[in-house]
C-alpha positions in Angstrom: 35.1 8.0 -2.0 32.1 10.0 -3.1 31.8 13.5 -1.7 28.5 15.2 -1.7 28.5 18.5 -3.6 28.4 21.6 -1.3 24.9 22.8 -0.5 24.2 26.6 -0.9 22.6 28.3 2.1 19.3 28.6 0.2 19.3 24.9 -0.4 19.9 24.1 3.3 17.0 26.3 4.3 14.8 24.6 1.7 15.6 21.1 3.1 14.4 22.2 6.5 11.4 24.0 5.0 10.4 20.9 3.0 10.4 18.8 6.2 8.4 21.5 8.1 5.8 21.6 5.3 5.6 17.8 5.4 4.6 18.0 9.0 2.1 20.8 8.3 0.5 18.9 5.4 0.2 15.7 7.5 -1.5 17.7 10.3 -3.8 19.5 7.8 -5.3 16.3 6.5 -6.0 15.1 10.0 -7.9 18.3 10.6 -9.7 18.2 7.3 -10.4 14.4 7.0 -14.2 15.1 7.2 -14.2 17.8 4.5 -14.1 17.5 0.8 -12.1 16.1 -1.0 -10.5 14.1 1.9 -13.7 12.4 2.9 -12.9 9.6 0.4 -10.3 7.2 1.6 -8.6 7.3 -1.8 -8.0 11.0 -1.6 -6.5 10.7 1.9 -4.2 7.9 0.7 -3.0 9.8 -2.3 -2.2 12.8 0.0 -0.3 10.7 2.6 1.6 8.8 -0.1 2.8 11.9 -1.9 3.6 13.9 1.2 5.7 11.1 2.7 7.6 10.1 -0.5 8.2 12.9 -3.0 9.3 15.7 -0.6 11.5 13.3 1.2 13.2 12.3 -2.0 13.6 15.9 -3.0 15.1 16.8 0.4 17.7 14.0 0.0 18.5 15.0 -3.6 18.3 18.8 -4.0 21.5 20.7 -4.6 20.6 23.6 -6.9 17.1 24.9 -6.5 17.2 26.3 -10.1 17.9 22.8 -11.6 14.9 22.2 -13.8 15.6 18.5 -14.0 15.0 18.1 -10.3 11.5 19.5 -10.5 10.7 17.7 -13.8 11.7 14.4 -12.2 9.8 15.2 -9.1 6.7 15.8 -11.2 7.0 12.6 -13.1 7.6 10.6 -9.9 4.5 12.4 -8.4 2.3 11.2 -11.3 3.5 7.6 -10.8 3.1 7.7 -7.0 -0.4 9.2 -7.2 -1.5 6.6 -9.8 -0.3 3.7 -7.6 -2.0 5.2 -4.5 -5.2 5.7 -6.5 -5.3 2.0 -7.4 -4.8 0.9 -3.8 -7.4 3.5 -2.7 -10.0 2.2 -5.2 -9.6 -1.3 -3.8 -10.3 -0.1 -0.2 -13.1 2.4 -1.0 -16.7 2.4 -1.8 -18.5 -0.9 -1.3 -18.5 -1.5 2.4 -17.3 -0.1 5.7 -15.0 -1.8 8.1 -12.4 -3.1 5.6 -9.1 -3.8 7.2 -6.6 -1.4 5.7 -3.4 -3.2 6.9 -3.3 -6.1 4.5 -3.3 -3.7 1.5 -1.6 -0.6 3.0 1.4 -2.3 4.7 2.7 -4.0 1.5 2.0 -0.8 -0.5 3.9 1.3 2.1 6.9 -1.0 2.0 6.9 -1.1 -1.8 6.9 2.7 -2.0 9.7 2.9 0.5 11.8 0.3 -1.4 11.0 1.9 -4.8 12.1 5.4 -3.6 15.2 4.0 -1.9 16.3 2.0 -5.0 15.5 4.7 -7.5 17.0 7.6 -5.6 20.8 6.9 -6.3 20.1 6.8 -10.0 18.2 10.1 -9.8 20.9 11.7 -7.7 23.6 10.6 -10.2 21.5 11.9 -13.1 21.2 15.3 -11.5 24.9 15.6 -10.6 26.4 14.1 -13.8 23.7 14.6 -16.4 23.5 10.8 -17.3 21.7 7.7 -16.1 24.8 5.5 -16.7 25.8 5.5 -13.1 28.9 3.6 -12.0 28.6 0.9 -9.4 30.8 2.8 -7.0 28.5 5.9 -7.3 25.4 3.9 -6.7 26.9 2.1 -3.8 28.0 5.3 -2.1 24.7 7.1 -2.6 22.6 4.2 -1.4 24.6 4.0 1.9 24.6 7.8 2.2 20.8 7.9 1.8 20.1 5.1 4.2 22.4 6.4 6.9 21.1 10.0 6.5 17.5 8.8 7.0 18.6 6.8 10.1 20.5 9.8 11.4 17.4 12.0 10.9 15.2 9.5 12.7 17.6 9.3 15.6 18.0 13.0 15.8 14.3 13.5 15.9 13.8 10.9 18.6 16.5 12.2 20.8 15.3 15.7 20.6 11.8 14.6 21.5 13.2 12.9 24.6 14.7 16.2 25.6 11.4 17.9 25.1 9.6 15.4 27.2 12.3 15.9 29.9 11.7 19.6 29.7 8.0 19.1 30.2 8.5 16.7 33.1 10.9 19.0 34.9 8.4 21.9 34.9 5.6 19.5 35.9 7.5 19.0 39.1 6.9 22.7 40.0 3.3 22.6 38.8 4.0 24.5 35.5 2.0 22.5 33.0 2.3 24.9 30.0 5.1 23.0 28.3 3.5 19.6 28.8 0.2 20.9 27.3 2.1 22.6 24.4 4.2 19.5 23.5 1.0 17.4 23.4 -0.8 19.7 20.9 -1.1 17.9 17.5 -0.1 21.0 15.6 3.1 21.4 17.6 3.9 17.6 17.3 3.5 17.8 13.5 5.5 21.0 13.0 8.2 20.1 15.5 8.7 16.6 14.1 8.9 17.9 10.6 11.4 20.6 11.4 13.6 18.2 13.5 13.5 15.6 10.7 14.6 18.3 8.3 17.5 19.3 10.5 18.5 15.6 10.7 18.5 15.2 6.9 20.6 18.4 6.7 23.1 17.1 9.2 23.4 13.9 7.2 23.9 15.6 3.9 26.4 18.2 5.1 28.5 16.0 7.5 30.1 13.6 5.0 32.9 12.6 7.3 30.5 11.6 10.1 28.4 9.5 7.8 31.6 7.8 6.4 32.7 7.0 10.0 29.4 5.4 10.8 29.5 3.5 7.6 33.0 2.2 8.3 31.9 1.1 11.8 29.0 -0.9 10.3 31.3 -2.4 7.7 33.7 -3.5 10.4 30.9 -5.2 12.3 29.8 -6.9 9.1 33.3 -8.0 8.3 33.6 -9.6 11.7 30.2 -11.4 11.5 30.3 -12.6 7.9 32.6 -15.6 8.6 30.4 -16.8 11.4 27.3 -16.4 9.3 29.0 -18.3 6.4 30.1 -21.1 8.8 26.5 -21.4 10.0 25.2 -21.6 6.4 27.7 -24.2 5.4 27.3 -26.6 8.3 23.5 -26.5 8.0 23.7 -27.6 4.4 26.2 -30.3 5.3 23.8 -31.6 8.0 20.8 -31.8 5.7 21.6 -35.2 4.2 21.8 -36.7 7.7 18.6 -35.0 9.1 16.5 -35.1 6.0 14.0 -32.5 5.0 11.0 -33.8 7.0 11.8 -31.7 10.1 11.7 -28.6 7.9 8.2 -29.4 6.6 6.9 -30.0 10.1 7.5 -26.3 11.0 5.5 -23.3 9.8 8.5 -21.0 9.6 11.0 -22.9 7.5 10.8 -20.7 4.5 11.0 -17.5 6.6 14.1 -18.7 8.4 15.8 -19.8 5.2 15.1 -16.6 3.4 16.4 -14.5 6.4 19.7 -16.3 6.1 19.9 -15.6 2.4 19.1 -11.9 3.0 21.7 -11.6 5.7 24.4 -13.2 3.6 23.6 -10.8 0.7 23.6 -7.7 3.0 26.8 -8.7 4.8 28.6 -9.5 1.6 27.7 -6.1 0.2 29.0 -4.5 3.3 32.3 -6.4 3.2 32.8 -6.0 -0.6 33.9 -2.5 -1.4 34.5 -1.4 -5.0 37.5 0.8 -4.2 39.3 -1.9 -2.2 41.9 -4.0 -4.1 43.0 -6.1 -1.2 40.7 -9.0 0.0 39.0 -8.6 3.3 40.0 -12.0 4.6 42.9 -14.6 4.3 42.4 -17.3 1.6 40.9 -19.9 3.9 38.2 -17.5 5.2 37.5 -16.4 1.6 36.9 -20.1 0.7 34.5 -20.4 3.6 32.5 -17.3 2.5 32.5 -18.6 -1.1 31.2 -21.9 0.0 28.3 -20.3 1.9 27.5 -18.2 -1.3 27.5 -21.4 -3.4 25.1 -22.9 -0.9 22.6 -20.0 -1.2 20.6 -21.6 -4.1 20.0 -24.6 -1.9 18.4 -22.3 0.8 16.4 -20.5 -1.9 15.2 -23.7 -3.5 14.1 -25.2 -0.1 12.2 -22.0 0.7 10.5 -22.0 -2.6 9.6 -25.6 -2.2 8.2 -25.0 1.2 6.0 -22.2 -0.1 4.9 -24.3 -3.1 3.7 -27.0 -0.7 1.7 -24.4 1.3 0.2 -22.7 -1.7 -0.7 -26.1 -3.2 -2.5 -27.1 0.0 -4.2 -23.8 0.9 -4.0 -21.6 -2.3 -2.7 -18.1 -2.7 -3.3 -15.4 -0.1 -1.9 -11.9 -0.1 0.6 -12.9 2.5 1.8 -15.9 0.4 1.8 -13.8 -2.7 4.2 -11.2 -1.2 6.2 -14.0 0.4 6.6 -15.7 -2.9 7.7 -12.4 -4.6 10.3 -11.9 -1.9 11.5 -15.4 -2.2 11.9 -15.1 -6.0 13.8 -11.9 -5.7 16.1 -13.4 -3.0 16.5 -16.4 -5.2 17.8 -14.1 -8.0 20.4 -12.8 -5.6 21.2 -16.3 -4.4 21.9 -17.6 -7.9 23.9 -14.5 -8.9 26.0 -14.5 -5.8 26.7 -18.2 -6.2 28.0 -17.6 -9.7 30.0 -14.6 -8.5 31.6 -16.8 -5.8 32.8 -19.3 -8.5 34.3 -16.6 -10.6 37.9 -16.2 -9.7 39.1 -13.5 -12.1 39.5 -9.9 -11.0 38.9 -8.7 -7.4 37.3 -11.0 -4.9 33.5 -11.2 -5.4 33.7 -8.5 -8.1 31.0 -10.3 -10.1 28.4 -9.3 -7.5 28.4 -5.8 -9.1 26.4 -6.8 -12.2 24.2 -9.0 -10.1 23.3 -6.0 -7.8 22.6 -3.8 -10.9 20.2 -6.2 -12.5 18.5 -7.2 -9.3 18.1 -3.5 -8.4 15.9 -3.0 -11.5 14.1 -6.3 -10.7 13.3 -5.1 -7.2 12.2 -1.7 -8.5 10.0 -3.3 -11.2 8.3 -5.7 -8.7 7.7 -3.0 -6.2 5.9 -0.9 -8.8 4.1 -3.6 -10.8 2.8 -5.4 -7.7 0.7 -2.3 -6.9 -0.9 -2.1 -10.3 -3.4 -4.3 -12.3 -0.4 -5.8 -14.1 0.8 -7.9 -11.2 -2.2 -7.7 -8.9 -1.9 -9.7 -5.6 -5.6 -9.2 -4.9 -6.7 -10.6 -8.2 -4.4 -13.6 -8.0 -5.2 -14.4 -4.4 -9.0 -14.1 -4.9 -8.9 -16.3 -8.0 -7.0 -19.0 -6.0 -9.2 -18.8 -2.9 -12.4 -18.7 -4.9 -11.4 -21.9 -6.8 -10.4 -23.6 -3.6 -13.8 -22.8 -1.9 -15.8 -23.7 -4.9 -14.0 -27.0 -5.2 -14.9 -27.8 -1.6 -18.5 -26.5 -1.8 -20.6 -26.2 0.3 -17.9 -26.3 3.0 -16.5 -22.9 4.0 -14.8 -21.9 7.2 -15.8 -18.7 8.9 -12.2 -17.6 9.0 -12.1 -17.8 5.2 -15.3 -15.8 4.8 -14.0 -13.1 7.3 -10.8 -12.8 5.4 -12.6 -12.3 2.1 -14.9 -9.8 3.8 -12.2 -7.6 5.4 -8.8 -8.3 3.9 -9.3 -8.0 0.2 -11.1 -4.7 -0.3 -14.2 -4.3 -2.4 -13.3 -7.3 -4.6 -13.3 -9.6 -1.6 -16.9 -8.5 -0.8 -17.8 -9.2 -4.5 -16.5 -12.7 -4.2 -18.6 -13.4 -1.1 -21.7 -12.2 -3.0 -20.8 -14.6 -5.9 -20.5 -17.5 -3.4 -23.8 -16.5 -1.8 -25.5 -16.7 -5.2 -23.9 -20.1 -6.0 -26.6 -22.8 -5.7 -24.0 -25.1 -4.0 -23.7 -22.7 -1.1 -27.2 -21.2 -1.0 -28.8 -24.7 -0.8 -26.7 -25.6 2.4 -28.2 -24.2 5.6 -24.8 -23.7 7.3 -23.1 -22.1 4.3 -26.1 -19.9 3.7 -26.2 -18.7 7.3 -22.5 -18.1 7.5 -22.3 -16.0 4.3 -25.4 -14.0 5.4 -23.8 -13.3 8.8 -20.5 -12.2 7.3 -22.1 -10.0 4.7 -24.5 -8.4 7.2 -24.1 -4.8 8.3 -22.8 -6.0 11.7 -20.7 -9.1 10.7 -18.8 -9.1 14.1 -22.0 -8.9 16.1 -20.9 -5.7 18.0 -24.5 -4.4 18.0 -25.5 -7.4 20.0 -22.6 -7.3 22.4 -21.0 -10.4 20.9 -17.6 -10.8 19.3 -18.9 -12.8 16.3 -22.1 -13.1 14.3 -24.6 -15.5 15.9 -26.8 -18.4 14.8 -30.5 -17.4 14.6 -32.1 -20.7 13.3 -32.9 -23.7 15.5 -32.0 -26.1 12.7 -28.5 -24.5 12.3 -27.9 -24.8 16.1 -28.9 -28.4 16.1 -26.7 -29.1 13.2 -23.6 -27.5 14.8 -24.0 -28.6 18.4 -22.5 -32.1 19.2 -24.3 -34.5 21.5 -22.0 -36.5 23.8 -22.1 -40.2 23.3 -24.7 -41.9 25.5 -26.6 -38.7 26.2 -30.4 -38.5 25.6 -31.5 -35.8 23.2 -32.2 -32.4 25.0 -35.7 -31.3 25.5 -37.2 -29.0 22.8 -37.6 -26.1 25.3 -33.8 -26.3 26.2 -32.9 -25.7 22.6 -35.2 -22.7 22.5 -33.7 -21.4 25.8 -30.2 -21.6 24.3 -31.2 -20.0 21.1 -33.1 -17.2 22.8 -30.3 -16.6 25.3 -32.4 -17.1 28.4 -29.6 -19.4 29.6 -25.9 -18.8 29.0 -25.1 -20.3 25.6 -21.3 -20.4 26.3 -20.9 -18.5 23.0 -22.1 -21.6 21.2 -24.2 -19.5 18.9 -21.1 -18.5 17.1 -20.7 -20.3 13.8 -18.0 -23.0 13.6 -17.5 -23.2 17.3 -17.0 -26.7 18.7 -19.7 -27.2 21.5 -20.8 -30.4 23.2 -24.0 -31.0 25.2 -24.4 -33.6 27.9 -27.6 -34.6 29.5 -27.2 -36.2 33.0 -28.8 -36.2 36.4 -25.8 -34.7 38.2 -27.4 -34.1 41.7 -29.4 -37.3 42.0 -32.8 -35.6 42.3 -34.4 -37.6 39.5 -34.3 -34.7 37.0 -31.8 -34.4 34.2 -29.5 -31.3 34.0 -27.8 -30.0 30.8 -24.1 -29.3 30.6 -23.2 -27.1 27.6 -19.4 -27.0 27.0 -17.4 -25.0 24.5 -13.9 -26.2 23.6 -11.7 -23.3 22.7 -8.9 -23.7 20.2 -6.3 -23.5 22.9 -7.7 -26.6 24.7 -9.9 -27.2 27.8 -13.7 -27.0 27.9 -15.7 -24.1 29.4 -19.1 -25.4 30.6 -22.4 -23.9 31.7 -24.8 -25.9 33.9 -28.5 -25.5 33.1 -31.2 -26.8 35.4 -35.0 -26.9 35.4 -36.6 -24.4 37.7 -40.3 -25.0 37.6 -41.2 -25.1 33.9 -38.2 -23.1 32.6 -34.5 -23.5 32.3 -32.0 -21.4 34.2 -28.2 -21.1 34.8 -27.0 -22.9 37.8 -23.2 -22.6 37.6 -20.1 -23.0 35.4 -16.9 -24.9 35.4 -13.8 -25.5 33.4 -12.8 -29.0 32.5 -9.1 -29.7 31.5 -8.7 -31.2 28.0 -5.6 -31.7 25.9 -5.2 -30.2 22.5 -4.8 -33.7 21.0 -8.2 -34.6 22.4 -9.9 -31.7 20.8 -8.3 -32.4 17.4 -9.2 -36.1 17.5 -12.9 -36.7 18.3 -12.3 -40.3 19.1 -9.9 -39.3 21.9 -12.1 -36.5 23.3 -13.5 -37.8 26.6 -16.1 -35.1 26.8 -17.5 -36.0 23.3 -17.3 -39.7 24.2 -19.5 -39.0 27.3 -16.8 -40.1 29.8 -18.1 -37.8 32.5 -17.9 -39.1 36.1 -19.8 -37.6 39.1 -17.8 -37.3 42.3 -19.8 -36.3 45.4 -17.8 -34.2 47.9 -16.7 -35.9 51.1 -17.0 -32.7 53.1 -20.2 -30.5 53.2 -20.3 -26.8 52.6 -20.1 -24.5 55.6 -21.5 -21.1 56.5 -21.4 -18.9 59.5 -24.5 -17.2 60.8 -26.5 -18.2 57.7 -24.1 -16.5 55.4 -22.7 -17.6 52.0 -21.8 -21.3 51.9 -18.1 -22.0 51.5 -16.6 -25.3 50.1 -13.6 -26.8 51.9 -10.4 -26.9 49.8 -9.7 -30.6 50.3 -6.0 -31.6 50.3 -5.1 -34.8 48.4 -4.3 -37.9 50.3 -0.6 -38.9 50.6 -1.1 -41.7 48.0 -2.7 -39.2 45.6 0.1 -36.6 45.8 2.3 -36.3 42.8 
């Protein structure tokens, strides 16, 4: 069992100081975000990335403050982290405002966390033993030690904050609000959180016995659950020949569920297998069950990859599908390696997973780094795929596709939209030209006009998009102008790619036609606005919601609204009022033969 080297008093103080400085540095950039050089998003991203990664790694690693190798390695890691952050920052900076940061920052953050976690055991072994040739047992111990130390630090920080909130709440009861106001100050939050996290890391690094006990408890849980998980994996594979694969393809989550099972089997097997243990964890029949589940892992990986391939072939690459494919390929590597290890009977049980974990460790580290560089660039690959798909279907383009390019792919997504806008196949089409212009406008979401989306501004575009119900006479020209100008409620039908239907009928029997303008949302139903002539102009007369099934909306031939199947039912009972007040309709109860 690995024992952490004793930490000198100065090192213990440095661990807490590092965490305190982390909180201070994170607070400082919030206060200076409008000042040079942090006005640029890339500068802020580099600052956040470095502050959250390198000091944390040093706090988990440092033993001797005078060790030059520690600071040299930290400097080299800093250069790599700053370079990666600069690349992501460049993609999100410059060209346009309003870019969504999540689609690029979330994968980058996860990759940085994974890279630090995977590389840290090697770094720690190098500092302690002077060599990069770490044994599997040493890497295993340090990886679990680091993970549990971080979990302990987070738990310690959270519990302490709960006590501080209790402190403030107690004094609030007697009208002393000083502590509540103090604990809400951003500076106090940053400094207190940093210091508490540092103490949590220090506890984890100095209390080896407590960490070992927690680890043994987790291993015991995994040892109890692995046979059940293995049984589930085996019986699912056995059932596949009888159910077929068609039910898998009808779902949108088949690949995700399959890969989750692969990941859980890998994690549980690692927890159950211990390098220093010579005795198997289970009797022979349970070992055969676990081995059978590991042999079945390539089947799960292959099905997940095939499901992703179908999706990518149909809709092309997106950033989400790119990252999902990378994860699937890495888990497939584990699946194949663990299947081979299960078939290898020499030595200790599952001993062959050791070289698999070593090689896959480097594969995971390489992917986490290269996928955030121009070498393996998800934005370039995804944009090339989406551009080819859109150009092949020109001039058809969905607003959702254009919005994704505008906001989710950084500056290069905006460049692709400009390329499509200049393409004659798109510029010659009224709808495509209008859509691209709206999305590339300064206010693509229409916030300046109080609308959620950009709106149609040309009559020809509105007439092209609006559907006329079967059997309805064409609307009068002034009605079109009223809808376009917004003098009547347009039911949000000026939004591009919204399914709207117009019906012209004499609904009240006065000899004059009224207009019913209905929008069919994606979730079904129809939201309708009633327009009537009042003198020489159109005005709003009311609204209603007509129930429609989702199947009717997806199939125009089955849409009763589009087919003009509108019946008028005059009420049996009149409206009533008291003293000339507001008229009230009677809620009529259904007859006995009409009750369900």
